[in-house]
LOMIVO-539835 format. One record per residue (C-alpha): z, y, x; residue in one letter. Coordinates in steps of 0.02 Angstrom, whole numbers, plus 50000, padded with zeros to 5 digits. Example, Ala and Ser with C-alpha at 12.3 -4.5 7.8 and 13.67 -1.06 7.14 Angstrom:
residues 2
503904977550615A
503574994750684S
//
This chain:
residues 1094
499894999950000M
499555017750066T
500675031450074G
500175040349939I
500565028049812D
502125023449889A
503445035349788A
503135049849685P
502995067849746L
503545082449649N
502655098449727W
503905108949652S
505335100649741D
504305104249899L
504305123549855G
502465123149845V
502145125049667S
500765138449696E
499805128149816L
498795111249803V
499165094849879P
498205091950038T
497875076450139G
497265061350049T
497395065649858V
496815057649698T
495665071149599L
495465069949418L
493905079649352L
493635082249167A
492405090949050D
491995092848866V
490505082948817E
489295092648733G
490285107648742S
488865120748709T
488355113248537R
490045111748482L
490485130748531W
488775136548427E
489235125448275T
491115124248267Q
491765139648352P
493395140748249D
493695121348281E
493455123848462M
494455137448488T
495935127048416A
495595112948521A
495655121048669F
497275130348624A
497835111748592N
497025105648757L
497885118248860D
499705111948795R
499215095148805T
498665097748982L
500305106149035A
501315091648949E
500395077049036V
500205085849222I
502015088349211G
502395071649155A
501505064249300H
501705074849435S
500065083049431G
499545100349504V
498125109949426R
497125122549524P
496905134349392I
495385144349476E
494375127049507Q
493095120949382G
491755129549287E
491575133449095G
492635119648988D
493015109749147S
494605106349246F
495275097349402V
497075090449437I
497735084249584A
498995070649606F
499875062549767G
499855044249677R
498335036349617A
499185027349493S
499985044449413D
498255050549387A
497545036249297V
499105037249178A
498815055449161C
496845050149105A
497505039549001L
498585050948905D
497305064048884L
496125050348800Q
497405045548689R
497845064348632A
497195069948461A
496005083148536L
494675082048396T
493055088348406P
493265087948611I
492965072948695R
493305072348878L
492425064249018R
493535060249154I
493205055549329G
494505049449461L
494235048549654H
495345045849800T
495015054549974G
495435068450106E
495255083650031V
494695100550117Q
495345118050056L
494235132550025R
495865142650005D
497555141149965E
497245133749792A
495475126149780N
494545112449852Y
492885110949929I
491975096250035G
491365078449996P
493005071249905T
492845084049760I
490915082649740N
491015062749728R
492405066949593T
491105078649510A
489715065849517R
490695050549462I
491235061449309R
489525065449273D
489065046049244L
490455045249098A
490115049948910Y
491345058148815G
492985047948792G
492735038048936Q
493685037949086T
492775030849261V
493615026049430L
492875025149600S
493035009849698G
494415018249816T
495385022849664T
495325007049578T
495924996649737D
497525007549729L
497985007449534V
497314988349500S
499244983049502D
499874997649457R
499065001449259L
499905007549114P
500554996949002V
499064987148892G
497664998049005A
496534986849103W
494894989549205L
493134985349186A
491814983749312E
490314993749272L
489454990749440G
488815000749595T
487615013949559H
486745026649655S
487425043549618V
486465058749619R
486495069449787D
487715055849872L
487095046050017P
487915029549974R
488165020649808P
489715021049733E
490775006049640R
491225012549443V
492505005549365V
492915009449173Q
494815013349108L
495105002848943C
496555001648836H
496694995748659P
497165014748592D
495395021948650I
493695020548637R
492985005948754N
491295003448711E
490115015648778F
488205016148835P
487375011249008P
488085025049126L
487065040749155R
486325036149310T
484565042449355A
483945023749306K
484755023549156S
484325041849103S
484315044748916R
482995034148809S
481535038848725H
479955031148665N
478925047648680L
477165042848715P
476425050848885A
475235064448874Q
473505061548959L
473135079648939T
473985097348963S
474855107148834F
473895122948821V
474675137948739G
475955137448593R
477365142648722A
478095154848578Q
477805141848447Q
478665128948552L
480115140648586E
480355144348396E
480275125548352V
481595123448490C
482655135448411R
482555128548233L
482995112048295L
484715117348388L
485145126848230D
484535116148087N
484635095848066R
483035092947973L
481285101848036V
479635097847961T
478045105648041L
476775106247924T
474895109447926G
473125102047910A
472515086747998G
472155092648178G
473135107648182A
474145101148322G
475845095748233K
475975079448329T
475775086248494R
476945102748458L
478305091248405A
478295078548545I
478295092248671E
479815100348584A
480525084848585A
480305084348761N
481055099548783A
482665097248706L
482815080948795S
484415087048878G
485285090148706E
485165073748626F
486315061248741D
485945046148665D
483915046848644G
482255053548581L
481355040948456W
479595045948410W
479025035548247V
477295034248206D
477005031748019L
475045035148000A
474675015048002A
476045013647856I
475335008947681A
476845001447600D
478375013547558P
479445000047586A
478994996947763V
479475015247829V
481415009647865S
480764993147938I
479645004848070T
481035015248107I
482004999848148A
480684992448244R
480405006848349T
482295007648396L
482154988448451G
483254982248286L
482944966548227P
483304960948033D
485224958348011Q
485934946047896P
486674953947734G
486004970847792R
484564981047733S
483394987247870P
483975006147830L
485634999547832E
485314991948003T
484625009048068V
486065019648000Q
487395008648083R
486385008948242F
486385028248237I
488165030648189G
488805045748292D
487525044448404R
486625061048467E
484815055948439I
483255065148380L
482145057748282L
480345059848268L
479505054148090L
477685058848135D
476245057947993N
477345057647827C
476125064147712E
475715048847625H
477535042247611L
478545057647552L
479595047947440D
480115035947541A
480185047247696C
481435057447588G
482515043347525D
482645037847720V
483025054947787I
484265059047648T
485165043447687R
485275043647875L
485715063347884L
487295061347747N
487885046347867H
487435049948051C
488185067248083P
487465069448255Q
485635064248197L
484285077748200S
482575074448120I
480985081648161L
479475077348040T
477645080548042T
476835081747866S
475355089547796R
476635094847665E
478605097447648P
479495083247621I
480645092547485A
482315085547523V
483945095647536S
484185105247694G
482405103847758E
481725118147865I
479845120047846T
478845127847977W
476965130047970R
475955126748137V
474745140248169P
473065140648234S
472985144048419L
472775163048469S
470965165748495L
470925176148653Q
472215166048747N
472665148948689E
470895143548590A
469935149148729V
470995140648864A
470915124648766L
469165123648744F
468965128648934T
470125114648992D
469375100248882R
467525105848936A
468045104749105Q
468665086449064R
467025082448990A
466115091349119R
466905094649286P
465735108749335T
465885119349180F
466495136549200H
466605149049057A
466155167949125I
465415183349043D
464125177348914D
464885160348916D
466485165748889L
465855177448733A
465075161348671L
466625150748687V
467725164648593T
466355163348461D
466465145948438I
468415145648450C
468425160548316R
467325150748181R
468195133948213L
469825145148158D
470665138548324G
471075122148253M
471575111048414P
470635095148366L
469005104348302A
468905114148462I
469225096348567E
467795089948490L
466595102648519A
467245105848697A
466855086748720A
464845091048679R
464585100548826V
464415084648936R
462645084448829A
462435103248738L
462375119648808S
463665131148738L
462245139948633Q
461715123748563Q
463335119848505I
463455138048435A
462035134448332D
462545118748281S
464005126148213L
462845138748125N
461955124748049D
463295116147988R
464615128047921F
463625130947764R
464485115947688L
466055126747698L
465515136647540T
465395119647439G
467055113447464G
468465112147330A
469375130047304R
471015119847324N
470715114547478T
471375124247625M
470025133247752R
470685126647898R
470525108847817Q
468755112247773Q
468475117647951T
468985102448021L
468045093047894R
466545101947965A
466945098548149S
467055081048128V
465595080548008D
464445090548138W
465135076448266S
464685061948138H
462735071348129A
462385070748303L
462685052048308L
461105038848295T
461265029248134E
461955014348206P
463265023848272E
463605030748114Q
463665013348052V
464785007148190L
466035021648165L
466255020747980R
466525001948001R
467925003548136L
468865015248010G
469554999547930V
470714995648086F
472435002248094M
473305000648254D
471785000148369G
470674984648411F
469774974248555D
468054971348574L
468194954948486D
468984962148332A
467544973848334A
466184961548338R
467084951248218A
467204964948086V
465894976948116A
464464966248157A
463614959048002T
461984950448110S
461874943048268E
460834957148345A
462224969148283E
463414957748376E
462394960648538F
462334981348531Q
464114982448474I
464884985548657L
463514998348708D
463735007548548Q
465675007648547L
465415014248741S
464305028548662L
465725033448527L
467125032248676V
465955044748770D
465885055848635K
467705058648608S
467665049648435L
468435032348494V
470045031848634T
469845018148763A
471435011748868D
471634998148974E
473284985248901E
473654970748991S
472134969949085G
470894971748930A
470144986748846M
470884992648680R
470185004548564Y
470695016848455R
470215029348331L
471265046948315L
471775047348136E
470845062248075T
469485055048136V
469795037048041R
469965044147872Q
468465053347885Y
467665035847946A
468585027847796L
467695041047673E
466065038047756K
466375019847724L
466755021947546T
465205031647524E
464085019147595S
464595005047470G
465264994747628E
467304997947606A
467654980447498T
466524969347618L
467214977947783M
469114978747716R
468764959247681G
467984956147845R
469524964247929H
470654952447830R
469674937747860D
469624940748041H
471554943948073Y
471914929447944V
470854917748052A
471604924948219A
473394923148164A
473154903848109V
472174900748270R
473644906648371L
475084901648271E
475494886548392E
475074895348545D
476454905948622E
475244920848636R
475494923448452L
477054934448468V
476254946248590Q
474754947548502W
475544950448338A
476514963448398E
475004973948470Q
474284969148294E
475594974748186T
474544988448103G
473014977348070N
474064962948013L
474944973447886R
473224981347820A
472694964447799A
474144958847703H
474084975047595A
472364973247560W
472404955447493S
473794960147380I
472864974347306D
471374963847277C
472414949347195G
472004936747340E
473634931347363F
473144913947461E
472414922847618P
473964934747593A
475204919347589L
474204910847737R
474344924747865L
476134927747838I
476454909747858S
475294911248015A
476754923548079L
478124910448062Q
478484912448255R
478634930948248L
479714933248122W
481014920748205E
480784923548384T
480854943948353R
482274944348235G
480944951848101R
481544937447965M
481894949247828R
480164958047867E
479374939847829G
480294937747679I
479854953447614A
477974950047653A
478124933247553F
478954942347402D
477464954847385L
476514940847351A
477604929547248F
478294946147144N
476684953647107D
476304953846916T
474604945146942G
475264931947053Y
475144912946975R
475654897747078D
474254888847015E
472984900847081D
473314897047260V
472994882847340A
474384868847351A
474504866747527A
474644884847543V
476104888247412W
476924874147480I
477084879547659R
477494898447606A
478894892947496V
479594882747640A
479324895047774D
480154908247665R
481594897847635S
481914894647815I
481864913347859L
483104914247731T
484254902547829A
484294915547969W
484644930947853T
485884921147750A
485074926947596D
485084916947449S
483644903947427A
483394890647281S
483554873247334L
482864868447166E
481194877947210R
481194869247399G
481424853747305E
479884857947190E
478814862247352A
479494845247425L
478754835947261A
477224842847271A
476964841747457A
477484822647427R
476134822047285G
474874829047419L
475414814947545G
475354828447673D
476624821647810Q
476704837647898G
477044848147743L
478414835347688I
479214837447850A
479144855347833L
479944854947655C
481234843647701L
481614855947854A
481704871147711A
482854860547614C
483974856447753G
483854875347815A
484404882247629I
485984869947645A
486324873647826Y
488234877147778Y
488374862947674F
488204847247802P
488484833847672E
486684838747595V
485814845447722S
485644832447856Q
484864819747760A
483364831947739Y
483374834647940W
483424817047960A
481964812747841D
480934826447911A
481304822148085I
480674803548034D
479174809847973L
478714821148117A
478964804548234R
477844795848132Q
476494807848141T
476574810848313G
476804829948275D
477794835448434R
477824851948410A
478674850148231R
479844837548308L
480574846948445C
480884861448309Y
481694851048200L
482724842748318L
483394859748370S
483794863448185C
484774844648190L
485744851948332A
486274868948237V
486604858648078A
487844844948152T
488574858748257N
489134866548111V
489604849948026A
490894846948187G
489834832948254Q
489574836348429P
488904819548488L
487664818548368V
487154838548402S
487014835848593Q
485804821348566L
484724830048460A
484704844648575A
484314835148723E
482984826148641E
482244842448568G
482364850048739R
481334837348829R
479974838848698V
479994856148703A
479804857448898D
478314842748869A
477474853148761I
477694871648835G
478864878448691D
479914890248790G
480724895048628F
481254879648555V
481724873048729S
482904889848770R
483694888148573H
483994866748607C
484874872248785R
486204883148689I
486704869648569W
486664856248698Q
487944866748794A
488864870548646T
489004851648618A
489354846748780M
490834859848777G
491594853048635W
491344835148707R
492424842248860G
491004843348965G
491194861648998V
490574862449194Q
489174853549134G
488774865848991A
488854879449116D
487364872549207E
486394869949042V
486504886848986I
486444895949156R
485014907449145G
484514905148960V
485014923148920S
483974929849062E
482364919249031D
482544923948829A
482804941548880R
481104941548979A
480134933848837A
480834947048718G
481884934648607E
483234946148571R
484114933748454M
484034918148579V
484724930048724E
486244935648610L
486774917948570F
486634911448747A
487694925848799L
489084920948676I
488964901848726C
489274908248901E
490864917648859C
491484905248766T
491384892648884W
492014904049029F
493594907348919A
493954888748902Y
493864887949081E
495094902149095G
493914912749193K
494344927949085A
493714942249169A
491964933349197V
492174928649006A
492504947748955R
490934953449038V
489844940748946K
490604945848785S
490394964848833E
488404960348880E
488364950548698A
489204966648613R
487874977348703E
486404965048654T
487194966148479S
487304984548453I
485534986748528A
485084975848389M
486124986948252G
487584974948252G
486724958748246F
487944943848219H
489404953348250E
490744941748167D
490254929648321K
490394943948451I
492084945848382H
492574928748401I
491854928848584A
493004943048618W
494234933748543A
494324919748641L
494354930148811S
495594938848748A
496764922548723L
496034918448899A
496834932848969A
498444931648864D
498194946548748R
498634940948583G
498664957448486A
496694960348549E
496314941748487A
497044944648333K
496114960848301A
494584951648344E
494714937448246C
495224950548086E
493604958948117A
492574943148126A
493174937147955I
492834954947887G
491074953647954Q
490564936847885T
489404934147743V
490194920947601P
488784908047644E
489654906647829Q
491474908147798M
491974891447812P
491054889247993Y
491554906248049I
493344901647988R
493294886148085A
492594896448254L
493814909148234T
495514906048349P
496654916248232M
498084902848224T
498244902648403L
498094924148398A
499654923848264L
500564911448387L
500154921048529A
501004936248429C
502434927448363G
501954927248195E
502264908148152L
502234909147952A
500684917947973A
499954907548091A
500484891047983R
499794897847822R
497874900447906W
497894884747985V
498584873147844D
497114880747742E
495904878947891T
496374860347909V
495764857047741G
494284867747746L
493664858747907T
492974843447974E
492374834348134G
492894842348282N
493374858648194Y
494874850348096Q
495264842148261L
495464859148343N
496324865048182A
497644850048184L
497954852748377V
498264871048343A
499404866048203R
500504853448303A
500904868448423H
501354879148287V
502444867648218A
503284863348379L
503664883348377A
504424881248211Q
505404865648256G
504534854448144E
504324840248269R
503814826248157D
502264838048077Q
501884840348260A
501824821848303E
500744818448167R
499634831048190D
499354827648373A
498794808448322H
497774812948200D
496764824248315A
496744809548441L
496094798548330A
494724811048269L
494274814248453A
493714795648467L
492754796848311V
491904812648346T
491754811948527G
492394829748554A
493674827048691F
493874847248734L
495744850548652R
496314832648695V
497554840348825P
498394850348712E
498724835448584A
499414825248727L
500414839848786E
501224840248606A
501454823048603L
502354824848766G
503324837848697R
504024828148549R
504304813648675A
505344826448782A
506334831248631D
506604812948583Y
507424809248775G
505904799148809N
505584806648974H
504384794149053R
503434793348913H
503294813848924A
502944813549101A
501484800149088R
500774810448931L
500984827849043F
500114819549200G
498744812449087A
498414829748998A
498304839449161T
497154824849245A
496004826449080S
495924845149094R
495434844449272T
494084833249240V
493364842449102M
493544859749216G
494564869249070V
496134877949092A
497784879548987R
497654896348876W
499514905348893P
499574903248729V
499734884648749Y
501084884848880A
502354891048746I
503864877248775G
502594867148898Y
503664872049072D
505344869148983D
504814851548949A
504194849349108V
505504856449181A
506714845049085E
505924828649114C
505874832349306R
507864836149296E
508284821649196A
507134808849295M
507354816349471G
505774821849575E
505344805849649G
505264795949481V
504544810549395F
503074812449516N
502774793249515A
502694792649325I
501604808749316W
500334800349440T
500264784749326E
499604797049192G
498604807849292S
497704790749337S
497124787049168M
495404791349101S
495394803248935T
495054787948820E
496344778048912E
497734791548896A
497044793248700I
497394773948681A
499174775948767Y
499654788248655A
499234781348506Q
500034763248559R
501494759648448G
501374774148331R
501804763848199G
500974752348052E
498994755148079R
498164763747941K
496734753947937R
496864734647937P
496404724348062A
495024713847970S
494064713847816G
493014728247741W
494404741947744E
494424739647921S
492854745347945L
492684762848053T
491394776247956P
490334773148100T
490214754948079E
489974757147884R
488534767747923D
487794753348050V
487964741047895V
487154752547787R
485644753247893H
485604735247908A
485714731847727V
484044742147714D
483124731747830G
483044741347987L
483094733948162G
484384739948289N
483004750348370K
482744760048217D
484594761348169I
484764768748339A
483464781748316E
484144786148154R
486094787448215M
485644795048383F
486404780748481I
485734768148600S
485264750748535P
486504742648642R
487884753648547T
487244746648389V
487454728348424Q
489034732348479T
489674740248317H
488764724648232L
489874712548346T
491384722548300H
490894721648110V
490494701148125Y
492154699048186A
493024709148063K
492004701747916L
492114684147968G
490134684747976C
488874676248083T
487314681248033S
486414697947927R
486154686547781V
488234686247780Q
488294703247809L
487054709347674I
488084698747556R
489694705247617E
489084723847573A
488354720547414A
490104714147361R
490884730847415H
489404740747358A
//
């Protein structure tokens, strides 16, 4: 320990109350997050808050022997110096716990040798490093340097802990800094990534490939409006430059929104119901069980300081108005900037019309800039400048019209451009009176550009109008070419359209992707309608994307392709619904099933199915039976992910129809759908899964087989059958790896590791799950990533690696938050497990309560089985509450979950002094371990029996059980949680004292030499009268009865083994036991005996 942390120093006692400490000092630097905005928006509250802050500072500085250099600090920041690092940490914690609303302090702590500028102020590297560390934090967050952390790690305030945030490069400093966060149950502990240069504010604003010309005054005005108002709408005609101005304003204000800027393009959205889904997707949020997309967005934004830019709202005014109102009412720090051709018309909206460019400066400068891009040798001087000015004047300063005209300098002189405008502008007098002149002018410019095209180019341009989110060359050929000759000409004509600035071309993933500007696309659609080809082209567009989706549905490229083509896929689906052609709509959505599942977009898929099923013109009999069957099955499977309700009766109806067709693949899919609907009712679901798997094996459909096996692994895990779950997951993984299905393979590895852990193979589970979260993140499978992190956290907690488990649970929580709170109940369970491993009972209890509070009803029994509430309550000493909870849990659970509950109840009963109850529960748990193959909690059951034996005075028996339990725990690689140590140490000490050290060690060694199964047999020996007779039908175990049932059905040993996920040798062993118990010598006798008891 260094001198600075050896003893408290009171500077007043040293007679230097007016001076600051020197030498090695711990500095606390703090400032107020968002201070400027708070003073602007809440001046009265801030005045009172700062008076409160000054009083609080005086109290905590005095309480923790600190010194505040009054002259040090800028604006709302301050510095406090301490002789002891632990005093600085305690002071920081008191400041964060203080009621300072609306102030939120960012606090940084660092220890080092200080330099004085004068008698009362510091300069030099130490205070600079402290300031940079503080700048990494968010309001309400306290971060420490590595130096300070090393000094205080063993001297933290009561209840506090430190969380590693990694080593980061810090602005202006030569070496990276280890950064650690101070945490406590009374303060906020969850924050976004540190504000390092690498993780600066998030945004998805599109990069601009051309310069932003002019509009300095307008930009300043829009920024001012956004700072003073939470909803600003930029209005104006198409092509007025609304989008570009909005993006530039957002970029200019990036420093004002700490949590990011997000641009949401609504131009391609036709269905108002998709507005909230599009916002969620832009924010990276998948569908959430039990929540609408808007609720997911609302929950994600919360109190974050975010600017949301909703672009092209004019065709979705009602939907945008509803979404905006909801978000602004529930997200107090959110600001929204929209662009629309007309106001959104909601309360609080400030509308601002985007003006034309000023003629002399901005419009001419824009024309010149864009003309030089088209023809680098272009220069406008003297007479040319006058012509440019005239062109811009007659185009009313509209940016898009100017850009289209400027692009023509590649082929036309300025005079030719001006003359062409003279000819074409005669149409302006014929426009509708209620059409704004700027809109007419823009249309005239586009119409003029269109007139300069050859006829084949005009035909291609109008046909390209059906594409929404761009297109590739293959799509253009498939949709726009109606003959072989046209197909060969597409590339040349498309290149010409790119040259003439009517189509843009960008390289994406090594291939060219084309796009029409929205105004040009709308113009092209009008021309398409006038030509009479609209229905034909929309149909071809739809047919192309349906065929492409069907062709790719078994290909891993499907998801990436579908995400790129989202707008076109939505347009194809919408066109089918509008035309009453429901069959291609359903085929398309079914083909995208992998997209919905891997990207967490299940609710979007369900909504797409429902648009067809719920349409007033829809009838089941109008759709091909196979298409209808698959759609019903796929929708049912999606509802299993979201916990939405689905009708088992409708699933059975589809199953019956599939059997009527005799289509084995469809039958297997429908069986899987029925199993998915009944996921949380194991006695119903597993029969469906077993039949589906049998069919997949018979048909040799390996893709479906591995998927079904992964589902069975989940279902049997829910049922508390880890042995069957592990076998299903292992086989599913092997098949998935053989066919290259990475998604299913990763999914199987999660449940394989889960089952292995329950069976006592925790270290093996670590090997299986390692790398899954990283692989899933790289593949964009965020849901798989989340489940993998939860799995890792669980087994690290059981291994006693509380710190690592906490890191994994934090990663899982961050992943969940990034998705808007996905599977929050399971996140809380992971935190509860890591808390129990670290002996933080109160925290574990709070996390358990949160898990139960956020669980949907359908999953409640399963979540209750997973939640370690009994142990949390036991750790808190709340024995009566623990007993009530565990009594109910024992009655609701089965398999290894009931085993876990019985072990927990045994320890609660011991704490309550109910030794007989504890003994019964421990024995019942051991019996269940043998039946289920779940040995994870066997050590705790053995120790409960050991404590009971010690109470009886049977110290030799107790010591042998304690030795066996410790050995079993070592083999499994798990630790004894502190909650299970209650009473254990006393019992061991009692045995050692009663027997003497030598005898005790010898007996302990005898116990430790037993395997887990031998220890169970030893513990059960002499328990009393057997509950099951030794012979006769009643002596058969449940597994033996299952073997008999399959044998009676005529299955051979190999078939029975496949059905029960065991080996043929194990089947024969069971049959041998059965023959011995029943006195049978052949299967004929066995069948007769079974018939007697049927």
